[in-house]
Phi, psi and omega in degrees: 000123177271144181254138183279137177281130179292139176273137178288139181263004176286193179288151178291147185302332181284346176276352180212167180257304179241278179270123183294337183260356185278343184228036189239131178214152179263137174248125188283143178296327180292325176296313182296333181267352184293135178302317179302320181289323179287337179279343174296147174302150186297327179295320184289323175296312180304312185299318180301316180297320177301315179304312185292317180289324180297327187294343181262357184285143182301320180299313180299321181291322178294315181298314184296321180298309184294324182295312183288332178289320179291323180298313183297323182293320181291329178279355178081010177249079183295129179243137179296157173301325180292313182296323174294324181287334177286317184296321180265001178085014177265357174295144188312311185293338184253004180307320181293335182272337178075198185236150173274354176264149176204162175235147178222072183288169182306321180301314176289329178297315180297325179296329180267002176090014181258137177283167179297316182297315179296311183291328175295312177303312176302318177297314177302314180298319182287335170295313187292326176278354175085017177270328174227169179209163180274128182273306182209150170204153182269118188298332178291338182240358181231146174238140178262129180273174184298328184275008180084000179277163181240134180244149178270134170281303193246327189234184178242040174288128181287147177284141180266125183251159170228153173285127178230165178246033176298341180289342180285338184275000000 
């Protein structure tokens, strides 16, 4: 008598490389059908999806945690590790929802095949189109340019961005 193999109800193997839940994010059907998103160049659409998927990666969450901790320390508003974990979405009850905040330093951009210049231009374009926004930067270490971009003066602390829905308006 042959036994039927039970089908796995998890993610299909072609959707992930190692850990199926470490690199998985949902993209809304409403977003993909929205006119403002469809009007974006295909490369910018792809970049936005990369940012969404990247925002759930373990490496990104660690980097975001350290960046926000350093930012709060510089501004004189020390925040506990628990409050930071709630803010960035790593607190156990919020893990499935992720965080609306993310960092995308040059190191991470290169891992996805984007040069520093291209990722910088894409981030500026997405800010201009209302898909992302700058969440925080230290005014003592960052300067805002006329085009809305931010440059670092003294250190290499990444800028913290957030996903926004200004594009809906």
